[in-house]
VOBA-1610 file (N, C-alpha, C; in pm, whole numbers, padded with zeros to 5 digits, always signed):
BEGIN
Met+02319+01247-00052Met+02191+01273-00055Met+02098+01160+00000Ser+01996+01188+00070Ser+01918+01078+00125Ser+01790+01045+00050Ser+01742+00942+00075Ser+01617+00882+00003Ser+01496+00958+00073Pro+01397+01003-00006Pro+01275+01059+00060Pro+01194+00962+00135Glu+01125+00991+00247Glu+01035+00923+00334Glu+00916+00906+00267Ile+00848+00790+00259Ile+00699+00786+00225Ile+00627+00842+00328Ala+00553+00941+00298Ala+00475+01028+00417Ala+00354+00940+00428Ser+00268+00906+00335Ser+00151+00823+00355Ser+00122+00728+00239Leu+00037+00636+00287Leu-00008+00525+00187Leu-00152+00489+00225Ser-00228+00483+00122Ser-00367+00425+00137Ser-00389+00378-00008Trp-00500+00299-00024Trp-00547+00223-00155Trp-00540+00328-00264Gly-00447+00310-00354Gly-00447+00406-00464Gly-00386+00524-00456Gln-00320+00556-00346Gln-00265+00689-00314Gln-00125+00688-00210Met-00037+00746-00272Met+00090+00748-00179Met+00133+00904-00198Met+00195+00935-00085Met+00263+01086-00079Met+00407+01056-00022Val+00499+01134-00097Val+00646+01117-00065Val+00684+01261+00000Lys+00743+01243+00112Lys+00781+01365+00181Lys+00852+01468+00099Gly+00809+01602+00100Gly+00885+01702+00018Gly+00826+01708-00127Cys+00723+01624-00152Cys+00682+01628-00285Cys+00528+01663-00294Ser+00477+01751-00369Ser+00333+01761-00370Ser+00234+01677-00443Thr+00309+01591-00524Thr+00234+01512-00626Thr+00191+01375-00532Thr+00055+01353-00558Thr-00002+01207-00509Thr+00012+01112-00609Tyr+00086+01008-00575Tyr+00102+00907-00665Tyr+00005+00800-00644Lys-00020+00708-00749Lys-00074+00569-00746Lys+00025+00486-00735Asp+00124+00475-00818Asp+00233+00381-00808Asp+00359+00480-00818Cys+00462+00466-00748Cys+00576+00540-00760Cys+00714+00466-00751Lys+00806+00544-00805Lys+00946+00506-00775Lys+01016+00619-00702Val+01114+00572-00604Val+01183+00664-00520Val+01316+00618-00513Trp+01406+00721-00492Trp+01558+00697-00492Trp+01613+00838-00421Pro+01733+00817-00382Pro+01814+00930-00313Pro+01785+01050-00388Gly+01714+01140-00334Gly+01711+01271-00385Gly+01572+01286-00479Gly+01506+01182-00490Gly+01393+01211-00585Gly+01271+01098-00581Ser+01174+01137-00680Ser+01058+01028-00682Ser+00985+01082-00793Arg+00916+00972-00858Arg+00821+01011-00974Arg+00724+00917-00981Thr+00624+00929-01079Thr+00505+00821-01094Thr+00588+00705-01160Trp+00534+00595-01107Trp+00581+00470-01178Trp+00472+00431-01284Asp+00502+00465-01405Asp+00393+00437-01512Asp+00429+00313-01594Trp+00334+00216-01566Trp+00368+00087-01624Trp+00358+00077-01769Arg+00291+00173-01821Arg+00282+00176-01965Arg+00413+00188-02052Glu+00506+00266-01969Glu+00653+00281-02029Glu+00732+00156-02060Thr+00701+00061-01974Thr+00769-00077-02010Thr+00679-00184-02038Gly+00542-00169-02046Gly+00454-00270-02078Gly+00411-00370-01952Thr+00442-00317-01839Thr+00428-00391-01718Thr+00285-00419-01680Asn+00269-00547-01638Asn+00119-00591-01604Asn+00146-00665-01471His+00027-00706-01399His+00057-00771-01275His+00139-00914-01306Ser+00113-00976-01422Ser+00178-01084-01461Ser+00237-01073-01598Pro+00362-01094-01625Pro+00463-01142-01545Pro+00519-01054-01422Gly+00476-00935-01433Gly+00520-00833-01305Gly+00628-00741-01345Val+00705-00710-01246Val+00809-00611-01241Val+00926-00661-01331Gln+00966-00586-01419Gln+01065-00625-01516Gln+01195-00534-01488Pro+01313-00590-01515Pro+01439-00497-01485Pro+01421-00363-01552Ala+01342-00347-01659Ala+01342-00218-01725Ala+01276-00131-01638Asp+01168-00171-01544Asp+01098-00105-01444Asp+01196-00044-01344Leu+01300-00097-01326Leu+01401-00068-01194Leu+01523-00006-01262Glu+01580-00008-01385Glu+01682+00048-01423Glu+01702+00199-01388Glu+01607+00280-01386Glu+01620+00417-01347Glu+01670+00434-01212Val+01604+00345-01115Val+01634+00359-00979Val+01779+00299-00950Val+01805+00192-01014Val+01940+00125-01009Val+02047+00211-01044Lys+02029+00308-01151Lys+02132+00397-01194Lys+02144+00509-01097Lys+02079+00527-00999Lys+02094+00626-00889Lys+02178+00570-00773Gly+02240+00449-00799Gly+02338+00405-00706Gly+02284+00356-00574Val+02163+00304-00564Val+02096+00239-00456Val+02177+00107-00411Lys+02184+00103-00271Lys+02240-00026-00229Lys+02133-00134-00204Thr+02006-00093-00180Thr+01890-00170-00148Thr+01775-00113-00216Leu+01698-00214-00276Leu+01578-00178-00357Leu+01471-00249-00286Val+01339-00173-00264Val+01237-00230-00201Val+01122-00221-00298Ile+01059-00358-00323Ile+00956-00373-00433Ile+00828-00374-00345Gly+00726-00302-00374Gly+00597-00319-00309Gly+00499-00378-00407Arg+00448-00515-00381Arg+00385-00590-00475Arg+00224-00560-00494Gly+00188-00451-00398Gly+00056-00420-00398Gly-00016-00443-00275Met-00138-00399-00242Met-00203-00415-00107Met-00242-00559-00104Asn-00274-00635-00194Asn-00322-00780-00214Asn-00213-00860-00278Glu-00088-00797-00290Glu+00034-00885-00344Glu-00012-00930-00488Ala-00087-00868-00579Ala-00128-00910-00698Ala+00002-00901-00810Leu+00079-00792-00785Leu+00188-00762-00882Leu+00300-00878-00848Gln+00344-00944-00962Gln+00444-01029-00944Gln+00578-00994-00971Val+00676-01070-00907Val+00815-01030-00925Val+00886-01150-00967Pro+00925-01165-01104Pro+00986-01293-01141Pro+01115-01304-01094Ala+01179-01424-01092Ala+01309-01439-01026Ala+01407-01397-01121Ser+01377-01362-01255Ser+01482-01283-01342Ser+01497-01167-01295Thr+01398-01099-01238Thr+01405-00940-01190Thr+01488-00942-01075Val+01469-01031-00973Val+01554-01039-00846Val+01702-01071-00891Asp+01720-01161-00991Asp+01853-01200-01024Asp+01950-01084-01089Tyr+01861-00988-01177Tyr+01913-00871-01228Tyr+01957-00776-01115Leu+01871-00756-01004Leu+01942-00682-00894Leu+02047-00728-00825Lys+02052-00852-00799Lys+02165-00912-00718Lys+02288-00919-00813Lys+02292-00942-00931Lys+02396-00931-01040Lys+02456-00795-01025Asn+02370-00686-00993Asn+02409-00555-00973Asn+02458-00521-00835Gly+02469-00606-00760Gly+02531-00585-00637Gly+02429-00510-00529Ile+02285-00535-00572Ile+02172-00461-00494Ile+02090-00567-00420Asp+02089-00536-00285Asp+01990-00609-00192Asp+01860-00584-00235Val+01772-00685-00243Val+01643-00659-00285Val+01531-00712-00166Leu+01415-00643-00153Leu+01321-00694-00052Leu+01203-00674-00135Val+01110-00801-00140Val+00990-00791-00210Val+00881-00823-00102Leu+00793-00715-00080Leu+00705-00730+00012Leu+00567-00677-00025Gln+00453-00733+00054Gln+00334-00650+00033Gln+00347-00497+00069Thr+00290-00424-00009Thr+00322-00266-00009Thr+00315-00216+00130Glu+00222-00234+00206Glu+00236-00156+00350Glu+00352-00214+00415Lys+00388-00338+00411Lys+00499-00380+00494Lys+00641-00306+00410Ala+00623-00308+00285Ala+00725-00258+00200Ala+00761-00110+00237Val+00671-00031+00238Val+00676+00110+00300Val+00741+00117+00417Lys+00693+00038+00520Lys+00742+00029+00652Lys+00888-00001+00654Glu+00937-00099+00597Glu+01085-00143+00574Glu+01173-00022+00496Tyr+01113+00026+00387Tyr+01166+00136+00326Tyr+01206+00234+00403Asn+01089+00286+00473Asn+01108+00405+00567Asn+01217+00382+00685Ala+01209+00252+00736Ala+01314+00215+00826Ala+01447+00234+00771Leu+01467+00182+00662Leu+01603+00193+00583Leu+01647+00338+00571Val+01533+00418+00527Val+01574+00577+00510Val+01632+00624+00650Ala+01560+00586+00758Ala+01590+00644+00891Ala+01740+00596+00933Gln+01788+00485+00886Gln+01906+00425+00910Gln+02016+00492+00811Gly+01967+00559+00714Gly+02071+00634+00622Gly+02119+00550+00512Val+02034+00437+00496Val+02074+00344+00385Val+02058+00413+00246Lys+02127+00403+00162Lys+02096+00444+00026Lys+01992+00348-00055Val+01875+00364-00025Val+01770+00293-00072Val+01681+00355-00157Gly+01631+00255-00253Gly+01526+00303-00360Gly+01412+00201-00340Gly+01297+00244-00428Gly+01190+00165-00419Gly+01094+00184-00534Val+01017+00079-00558Val+00909+00096-00650Val+00793+00032-00590Phe+00672+00108-00587Phe+00562+00077-00493Phe+00418+00085-00579His+00351-00044-00577His+00208-00042-00635His+00118-00031-00536Ser+00020+00084-00535Ser-00061+00103-00412Ser-00200+00044-00413Thr-00235-00012-00532Thr-00367-00091-00535Thr-00341-00243-00524Cys-00442-00322-00586Cys-00422-00471-00582Cys-00292-00526-00556
//
């Protein structure tokens, strides 16, 4: 099962190919996507992305995970979160969201088992 391509990205809006939902922030993995609701884990821009935000995507068996930090890179990614992924044998890319989406889509096109979490505003 392949990861869905990110069809479009603009400030506050993301579309995933094959899905009719418009996301503000989203999680994607091989075979699916959903809203990334920060309230589920108490996430804020600082300290930022927590392992709990990524567990669902990690459990889908991804080999690489791309984190989009926002258009202005306001969303932090602590070293402990990167360490969590590396300890699970997952390559991680932490990028500004537009660059993250381009990299994610390139990995999808290469057939990599890739997942992502993307923040589409600040």
